C-alpha positions as CSV (number, residue, x, y, z in Angstrom):
1,X,-44.8,24.4,6.8
2,X,-46.0,21.9,9.5
3,X,-43.2,19.7,10.7
4,X,-45.2,17.8,13.4
5,X,-48.9,17.1,13.8
6,X,-50.6,20.0,15.5
7,X,-47.4,22.0,16.2
8,X,-48.1,25.7,16.6
9,X,-44.5,26.8,16.2
10,X,-44.6,26.8,12.4
11,X,-48.0,28.5,12.1
12,X,-47.8,31.9,13.7
13,X,-51.0,33.1,11.9
14,X,-53.0,30.0,12.8
15,X,-55.4,30.9,15.6
16,X,-56.5,27.3,16.2
17,X,-56.6,26.4,19.9
18,X,-53.7,24.2,21.0
19,X,-54.3,23.6,24.7
20,X,-51.9,20.6,25.0
21,X,-48.4,21.7,26.0
22,X,-45.2,19.6,26.1
23,X,-43.5,20.1,29.5
24,X,-40.1,19.4,28.0
25,X,-39.9,21.8,25.1
26,X,-43.1,23.9,25.4
27,X,-44.5,23.0,22.0
28,X,-48.3,23.1,21.8
29,X,-50.7,20.7,20.1
30,X,-54.4,20.8,19.1
31,X,-55.0,17.2,20.2
32,X,-53.9,15.1,23.1
33,X,-52.9,12.2,20.7
34,X,-50.5,14.6,19.0
35,X,-48.9,15.5,22.3
36,X,-48.5,11.8,23.3
37,X,-46.8,11.0,20.0
38,X,-44.5,14.0,20.5
39,X,-43.5,13.0,24.0
40,X,-42.2,9.7,22.7
41,X,-39.6,11.7,20.8
42,X,-38.1,12.9,24.1
43,X,-38.3,9.5,25.9
44,X,-37.1,7.5,22.8
45,X,-39.9,5.1,23.3
46,X,-41.2,3.4,20.1
47,X,-44.8,2.3,21.0
48,X,-46.2,1.8,17.5
49,X,-45.1,-1.6,16.0
50,X,-45.4,-2.7,12.4
51,X,-47.4,-5.9,12.1
52,X,-45.4,-7.1,9.1
53,X,-41.8,-6.7,10.4
54,X,-40.0,-6.1,13.7
55,X,-39.7,-2.3,13.4
56,X,-41.4,0.1,15.8
57,X,-41.9,3.9,15.8
58,X,-42.5,6.8,18.2
59,X,-45.5,8.1,16.2
60,X,-48.4,6.8,14.2
61,X,-47.6,9.0,11.3
62,X,-44.1,7.4,11.1
63,X,-45.7,3.9,11.2
64,X,-48.2,4.7,8.5
65,X,-45.4,6.0,6.2
66,X,-43.3,2.9,6.9
67,X,-46.2,0.5,6.0
68,X,-45.9,1.7,2.4
69,X,-42.7,-0.4,2.2
70,X,-44.8,-3.5,2.5
71,X,-47.2,-2.5,-0.3
72,X,-46.9,-1.7,-4.0
73,X,-47.9,1.9,-3.6
74,X,-44.5,3.3,-4.2
75,X,-42.8,0.4,-6.0
76,X,-39.8,0.8,-8.4
77,X,-40.6,-0.6,-11.8
78,X,-37.0,-1.6,-12.5
79,X,-36.0,-3.5,-9.3
80,X,-39.3,-3.9,-7.4
81,X,-38.1,-2.1,-4.3
82,X,-41.0,-0.5,-2.3
83,X,-40.4,3.0,-0.9
84,X,-42.1,4.9,1.9
85,X,-43.3,7.9,-0.1
86,X,-43.3,9.4,-3.6
87,X,-40.2,11.5,-2.8
88,X,-38.2,8.5,-1.7
89,X,-39.2,6.6,-4.9
90,X,-38.0,9.6,-7.0
91,X,-34.6,9.6,-5.2
92,X,-34.3,5.8,-5.5
93,X,-34.8,5.9,-9.2
94,X,-31.7,7.9,-9.6
95,X,-29.6,4.8,-8.7
96,X,-30.9,3.3,-11.9
97,X,-30.6,6.4,-14.1
98,X,-27.3,7.5,-12.6
99,X,-28.7,11.0,-12.2
100,X,-26.7,13.2,-9.8
101,X,-28.2,16.7,-9.9
102,X,-26.1,18.2,-7.0
103,X,-22.5,19.1,-7.9
104,X,-19.7,20.2,-5.6
105,X,-18.3,23.6,-6.7
106,X,-14.8,22.7,-5.4
107,X,-14.1,19.3,-6.9
108,X,-17.1,18.8,-9.3
109,X,-18.1,15.5,-7.5
110,X,-21.8,15.0,-8.0
111,X,-24.5,13.6,-5.6
112,X,-28.1,12.3,-5.8
113,X,-29.1,14.1,-2.6
114,X,-28.6,17.7,-1.5
115,X,-27.9,16.5,2.0
116,X,-25.1,14.3,0.8
117,X,-23.5,17.3,-1.0
118,X,-23.8,19.3,2.2
119,X,-21.9,16.6,4.1
120,X,-19.3,16.3,1.4
121,X,-18.5,20.0,1.4
122,X,-17.3,19.6,5.0
123,X,-14.4,17.5,3.6
124,X,-13.1,20.7,1.9
125,X,-13.9,23.0,4.7
126,X,-12.5,20.7,7.4
127,X,-15.6,21.3,9.6
128,X,-16.3,18.5,12.1
129,X,-19.2,19.6,14.3
130,X,-20.1,16.2,15.7
131,X,-17.8,15.4,18.6
132,X,-17.6,12.2,20.7
133,X,-18.1,12.8,24.4
134,X,-16.0,9.8,25.3
135,X,-12.8,10.5,23.3
136,X,-11.3,13.4,21.3
137,X,-12.6,12.2,17.9
138,X,-14.9,14.5,15.8
139,X,-16.9,13.8,12.6
140,X,-18.2,15.8,9.7
141,X,-21.7,14.3,10.0
142,X,-23.9,12.7,12.7
143,X,-24.1,9.2,11.0
144,X,-20.3,8.8,11.4
145,X,-20.5,9.8,15.1
146,X,-23.4,7.3,15.7
147,X,-21.4,4.5,14.1
148,X,-18.3,5.5,16.0
149,X,-20.1,5.3,19.4
150,X,-20.5,1.6,18.9
151,X,-16.7,1.4,19.3
152,X,-17.2,2.5,22.9
153,X,-20.5,0.6,23.6
154,X,-19.7,-2.6,21.6
155,X,-23.4,-2.7,20.8
156,X,-24.4,-4.6,17.6
157,X,-28.2,-5.0,17.8
158,X,-28.8,-5.9,14.2
159,X,-28.3,-9.7,13.8
160,X,-28.5,-11.8,10.7
161,X,-31.0,-14.7,11.1
162,X,-29.1,-16.8,8.7
163,X,-25.5,-16.7,9.9
164,X,-25.8,-14.9,13.2
165,X,-23.4,-12.1,12.1
166,X,-24.2,-8.9,14.0
167,X,-24.0,-5.2,12.9
168,X,-24.1,-1.9,14.6
169,X,-26.0,-0.2,11.8
170,X,-29.3,-1.5,10.3
171,X,-28.2,-0.5,6.8
172,X,-25.2,-2.8,7.0
173,X,-27.4,-5.7,7.9
174,X,-29.7,-5.0,4.9
175,X,-26.7,-5.0,2.6
176,X,-25.3,-8.1,4.2
177,X,-28.5,-10.0,3.6
178,X,-28.0,-9.8,-0.1
179,X,-25.0,-12.2,0.4
180,X,-27.5,-14.9,1.3
181,X,-30.3,-13.9,-1.1
182,X,-28.1,-13.2,-4.1
183,X,-30.0,-10.0,-4.7
184,X,-28.1,-7.5,-6.9
185,X,-30.6,-4.6,-7.4
186,X,-28.2,-2.0,-8.7
187,X,-27.8,-2.7,-12.5
188,X,-25.5,-0.9,-14.8
189,X,-27.3,0.8,-17.7
190,X,-24.3,0.5,-20.0
191,X,-23.5,-3.2,-19.6
192,X,-24.9,-6.4,-17.9
193,X,-23.1,-6.0,-14.6
194,X,-25.1,-5.6,-11.4
195,X,-24.2,-4.9,-7.8
196,X,-25.4,-5.5,-4.2
197,X,-24.6,-1.9,-3.2
198,X,-25.3,1.5,-4.9
199,X,-21.7,2.4,-4.1
200,X,-20.5,-0.6,-6.2
201,X,-22.5,0.6,-9.2
202,X,-21.1,4.1,-8.9
203,X,-17.5,2.8,-8.6
204,X,-18.1,0.5,-11.6
205,X,-19.4,3.3,-13.8
206,X,-16.5,5.6,-12.8
207,X,-13.8,2.9,-13.2
208,X,-15.1,1.2,-16.4
209,X,-17.3,3.5,-18.4
210,X,-15.8,6.9,-17.5
211,X,-12.6,8.5,-18.7
212,X,-12.7,11.3,-16.1
213,X,-9.6,11.3,-13.9
214,X,-9.7,14.3,-11.5
215,X,-7.0,13.2,-9.0
216,X,-3.4,13.8,-10.0
217,X,-0.2,12.7,-8.3
218,X,1.9,15.6,-7.0
219,X,5.1,13.7,-7.7
220,X,4.7,12.4,-11.3
221,X,1.5,14.0,-12.5
222,X,-0.2,10.6,-13.2
223,X,-4.0,10.9,-13.2
224,X,-6.5,8.7,-11.2
225,X,-10.2,8.2,-11.2
226,X,-10.5,8.0,-7.4
227,X,-8.8,9.5,-4.4
228,X,-8.2,6.0,-3.0
229,X,-6.3,5.0,-6.1
230,X,-4.1,8.1,-5.7
231,X,-3.5,7.3,-2.1
232,X,-2.4,3.8,-3.0
233,X,-0.1,5.2,-5.7
234,X,1.7,7.9,-3.7
235,X,3.8,5.4,-1.5
236,X,5.5,4.4,-4.8
237,X,7.3,7.8,-4.6
238,X,7.5,8.2,-0.8
239,X,8.2,4.6,0.2
240,X,5.8,5.1,3.1
241,X,4.4,1.9,4.7
242,X,1.6,3.2,6.9
243,X,0.0,-0.2,7.7
244,X,1.7,-2.3,10.4
245,X,1.0,-5.9,11.4
246,X,-0.1,-6.3,15.0
247,X,1.6,-9.7,15.2
248,X,5.0,-9.0,13.7
249,X,7.3,-6.2,12.5
250,X,6.1,-6.3,8.9
251,X,4.7,-3.0,7.4
252,X,2.7,-2.5,4.2
253,X,1.9,0.3,1.8
254,X,-1.8,-0.6,1.6
255,X,-4.6,-2.2,3.6
256,X,-5.0,-4.7,0.7
257,X,-1.4,-6.0,1.4
258,X,-1.9,-6.0,5.1
259,X,-5.1,-8.1,4.9
260,X,-3.4,-10.6,2.7
261,X,-0.5,-10.9,5.0
262,X,-2.7,-11.4,8.1
263,X,-4.5,-14.3,6.4
264,X,-1.5,-16.0,5.0
265,X,1.0,-15.5,7.8
266,X,-1.2,-15.3,11.0
267,X,-4.4,-17.0,9.9
268,X,-6.4,-13.9,11.0
269,X,-9.6,-13.2,9.1
270,X,-11.8,-15.3,6.9
271,X,-10.8,-16.8,3.5
272,X,-13.4,-16.4,0.8
273,X,-14.0,-19.8,-1.0
274,X,-15.2,-20.3,-4.6
275,X,-18.3,-22.5,-4.4
276,X,-17.4,-24.3,-7.6
277,X,-13.7,-25.1,-7.3
278,X,-13.0,-24.4,-3.6
279,X,-10.2,-22.0,-4.4
280,X,-9.6,-19.5,-1.6
281,X,-9.2,-15.7,-1.9
282,X,-8.3,-13.0,0.6
283,X,-10.4,-10.3,-1.1
284,X,-14.0,-10.3,-2.4
285,X,-13.0,-8.5,-5.6
286,X,-10.6,-11.3,-6.5
287,X,-13.3,-13.9,-5.8
288,X,-15.8,-12.0,-7.9
289,X,-13.4,-11.8,-10.9
290,X,-12.6,-15.5,-10.5
291,X,-16.3,-16.5,-10.4
292,X,-16.8,-14.7,-13.7
293,X,-14.4,-17.1,-15.4
294,X,-16.5,-20.1,-14.3
295,X,-19.7,-18.4,-15.4
296,X,-18.2,-17.1,-18.7
297,X,-19.4,-13.6,-17.9
298,X,-17.4,-10.8,-19.6
299,X,-19.0,-7.5,-18.6
300,X,-16.1,-5.2,-19.7
301,X,-16.6,-4.3,-23.4
302,X,-14.1,-2.5,-25.5
303,X,-15.5,0.7,-27.1
304,X,-13.3,0.3,-30.1
305,X,-14.1,-3.4,-31.1
306,X,-16.5,-6.2,-30.1
307,X,-14.1,-7.9,-27.7
308,X,-15.2,-8.5,-24.1
309,X,-13.2,-9.2,-20.9
310,X,-13.7,-10.6,-17.4
311,X,-11.8,-7.9,-15.6
312,X,-11.3,-4.1,-15.9
313,X,-7.5,-4.7,-15.9
314,X,-7.7,-7.1,-19.0
315,X,-9.9,-4.5,-20.8
316,X,-7.4,-1.7,-20.0
317,X,-4.5,-3.8,-21.2
318,X,-6.4,-4.7,-24.4
319,X,-7.2,-1.0,-25.1
320,X,-3.5,-0.3,-25.6
321,X,-3.7,-2.2,-28.9
322,X,-6.0,0.7,-30.2
323,X,-3.6,3.4,-28.9
324,X,-0.2,4.7,-30.0
325,X,0.5,5.8,-26.4
326,X,3.6,4.2,-24.9
327,X,3.7,4.8,-21.2
328,X,7.1,3.3,-20.4
329,X,10.6,4.5,-21.5
330,X,13.8,2.5,-21.1
331,X,16.4,4.7,-19.4
332,X,19.2,2.7,-21.0
333,X,18.4,3.1,-24.7
334,X,15.4,5.4,-24.8
335,X,13.0,3.0,-26.4
336,X,9.3,3.5,-25.5
337,X,7.0,0.5,-24.9
338,X,3.3,0.1,-24.1
339,X,3.0,-2.7,-21.6
340,X,4.7,-3.5,-18.3
341,X,5.3,-7.1,-19.3
342,X,7.1,-5.9,-22.5
343,X,9.2,-3.4,-20.6
344,X,10.5,-6.1,-18.2
345,X,11.6,-8.3,-21.1
346,X,13.1,-5.4,-23.0
347,X,15.0,-4.1,-20.0
348,X,16.6,-7.5,-19.4
349,X,17.8,-7.8,-23.0
350,X,19.0,-4.2,-23.0
351,X,20.9,-4.4,-19.7
352,X,22.5,-7.7,-20.7
353,X,23.6,-6.2,-24.0
354,X,25.1,-3.0,-22.3
355,X,26.6,-4.9,-19.4
356,X,24.3,-3.5,-16.7
357,X,23.4,-6.8,-15.1
358,X,24.0,-5.4,-11.6
359,X,21.1,-3.0,-11.8
360,X,18.6,-5.4,-13.4
361,X,17.3,-6.9,-10.1
362,X,16.8,-3.5,-8.5
363,X,14.9,-2.0,-11.4
364,X,12.8,-5.1,-11.9
365,X,11.8,-4.9,-8.2
366,X,10.8,-1.3,-8.7
367,X,8.7,-2.1,-11.8
368,X,6.8,-4.9,-9.8
369,X,6.3,-2.5,-6.8
370,X,4.8,0.3,-8.9
371,X,2.4,-2.0,-10.8
372,X,3.1,0.0,-14.0
373,X,3.2,3.5,-12.5
374,X,6.9,4.1,-13.2
375,X,7.0,6.2,-16.3
376,X,10.7,5.9,-17.0
377,X,12.6,2.6,-16.3
378,X,16.3,2.4,-15.7
379,X,17.1,6.1,-15.3
């Protein structure tokens, strides 16, 4: 298989004359033009510029492949995105179909690309072959190392022409631009919701349309759909507060709580403002949920009845009406209840009746802290 124009290395049986030799790596080429393109790989020089955008390339073949993005040759019929080649288009279509043909044999997580599966496997093996030469940090794949290096260089060459925000990675700039354009190309095939990023679509399908919960708590056995949800839950048992404020002595169990604290107490960060009512939010997810209420959008549909809801939490709470499962147990009288709001009211009445008023405040605090994760209340 030929990996570079005129390269003799991959063709041991090919007796074509290749008189042009690279003085850096000794590769040989049939034409001088091939050698010139190859040398640019060593120098890092991008001499071939695209006439329709600001990108440039080290070889003509790379430029010709890139130009397909500006044509309709490999255009996605669903979202209109133009790809560089037929293979890229086939991979892109998986974001609409949800197809993930590559499965991890350890945790059953699935991927659209074989390369992504290979990178993921290093999480289980602990392999981190990409080491930073300026500090002791190591990474499981090269992209993370490249992103990390900007911490040392401070370089952010990719600038938004609308708001002047700068990024160290071009992909982050492309994603950011959708904030200004309103483009949400990743559409859910099961409901009307759409997303700016492919990761948002994957998370939506996993959290809303899937019942699979592969992550379990080692302390109480509660199951979770994502590893991040499990990590947020574990401090309920350990009491760990890993996130500290740089301005004061406050510590928090999650980044979510820390970010909210920094905004409210130290005015660090940027508030997100609703364009309709000017209400301010610390987190984009909260603003998104709020905006749905203005728009009347209810993307979360109950699979047992026709009811629809603005948020996944509201849908989850509603689905309890179709189930006999009662996740909370009162430790004072043994009664089981479905909802956290109900258990708070019940425990107050029960503790008053039995004369346990002194423990009410403590247990109520624990219920609020766990956000419904405490299986037995009052024991």
